[in-house]
C-alpha positions as CSV (number, residue, x, y, z in Angstrom):
1,M,-13.7,-9.4,-3.2
2,D,-12.4,-7.1,-5.6
3,L,-11.5,-3.8,-5.0
4,T,-11.1,-0.9,-7.3
5,P,-9.5,2.4,-5.7
6,I,-11.8,5.6,-5.7
7,G,-10.2,9.5,-6.0
8,D,-6.2,9.6,-5.2
9,R,-5.7,5.6,-3.4
10,I,-4.2,3.1,-4.2
11,I,-4.3,-0.3,-3.0
12,V,-0.8,-1.8,-1.7
13,R,0.5,-5.1,-0.7
14,R,2.8,-5.0,1.6
15,E,5.9,-7.1,1.8
16,A,6.2,-10.5,3.5
17,S,7.8,-9.6,7.4
18,D,11.0,-12.0,8.1
19,E,10.9,-14.8,9.6
20,K,14.5,-14.8,11.4
21,T,16.3,-12.3,12.9
22,S,19.9,-12.0,12.2
23,G,21.5,-13.4,14.5
24,G,19.6,-16.2,14.1
25,I,16.3,-16.6,15.5
26,I,13.3,-17.4,14.2
27,L,10.5,-14.7,15.4
28,P,7.2,-16.1,16.5
29,D,4.3,-14.2,14.4
30,A,3.0,-11.7,17.1
31,A,7.1,-10.5,17.4
32,K,7.0,-10.1,13.5
33,K,6.4,-6.6,12.2
34,K,4.5,-5.8,10.1
35,P,6.6,-4.4,7.4
36,Q,6.3,-0.8,5.8
37,R,7.3,-1.4,2.4
38,G,4.7,-3.0,-0.2
39,T,4.1,-2.5,-3.8
40,I,1.1,-0.6,-5.9
41,L,-1.6,-3.0,-6.8
42,A,-3.6,-0.3,-8.2
43,V,-3.6,3.6,-8.3
44,G,-7.1,5.4,-8.4
45,P,-7.8,8.9,-11.1
46,G,-6.5,11.1,-8.7
47,K,-7.9,13.3,-5.9
48,L,-11.3,15.8,-7.9
49,N,-10.9,19.9,-7.3
50,L,-14.2,21.1,-5.5
51,K,-13.5,24.7,-8.0
52,D,-13.3,24.0,-11.5
53,G,-14.0,20.3,-12.0
54,T,-10.5,18.7,-12.4
55,R,-8.6,15.0,-11.6
56,M,-5.4,16.3,-10.4
57,P,-2.5,13.2,-11.8
58,M,-1.6,10.1,-9.6
59,T,2.1,10.4,-9.4
60,L,2.2,6.5,-8.6
61,K,1.2,4.0,-10.8
62,A,0.9,0.2,-10.7
63,G,3.8,-1.9,-9.8
64,D,5.3,0.8,-7.8
65,T,7.5,0.0,-5.2
66,V,6.4,2.5,-2.2
67,L,7.6,3.1,1.2
68,F,4.8,4.3,3.2
69,T,3.8,5.1,7.4
70,S,2.9,2.8,9.7
71,W,-0.3,4.0,10.7
72,A,-1.2,3.9,6.5
73,G,-3.6,2.8,5.0
74,D,-6.6,-0.2,5.9
75,E,-6.6,-3.6,6.1
76,F,-8.4,-6.2,3.7
77,K,-8.9,-9.3,2.5
78,D,-8.8,-9.9,-1.0
79,N,-8.8,-12.7,-2.7
80,K,-8.5,-12.4,-6.4
81,K,-5.5,-9.7,-5.3
82,G,-3.9,-12.5,-3.5
83,G,-4.5,-12.3,-0.1
84,E,-4.2,-8.6,2.5
85,V,-4.3,-6.4,0.5
86,L,-4.0,-2.1,2.0
87,V,-6.3,0.4,1.0
88,M,-5.0,3.9,1.5
89,H,-4.1,7.5,0.0
90,E,-1.6,9.0,-2.0
91,G,-0.4,11.3,0.1
92,D,0.7,8.6,2.6
93,V,3.6,7.6,1.2
94,M,6.5,8.5,1.8
95,A,9.3,7.5,-1.1
96,V,8.9,5.3,-4.0
97,V,12.7,3.3,-4.2
98,G,14.3,3.1,-7.6
């Protein structure tokens, strides 16, 4: 599947979750929290302004590392982009990690 975001959507690859706790305990898959941090793979053209037909420019770009809300986006499998990816709105991103 080849994904191209539309509107104000972005495609994000979530960072890998920790395999161990700080005390050295190895976590099973069921106990791992899904990270709320990832790298943007692609961005859409921006949200369409219905009043005048222009697009609002995106503030994010491909390659940015971002923090997002825990309920953000929908997960999809995309073998061309490296496994599972999230498709979310730009507004679900809380911050860019510098």
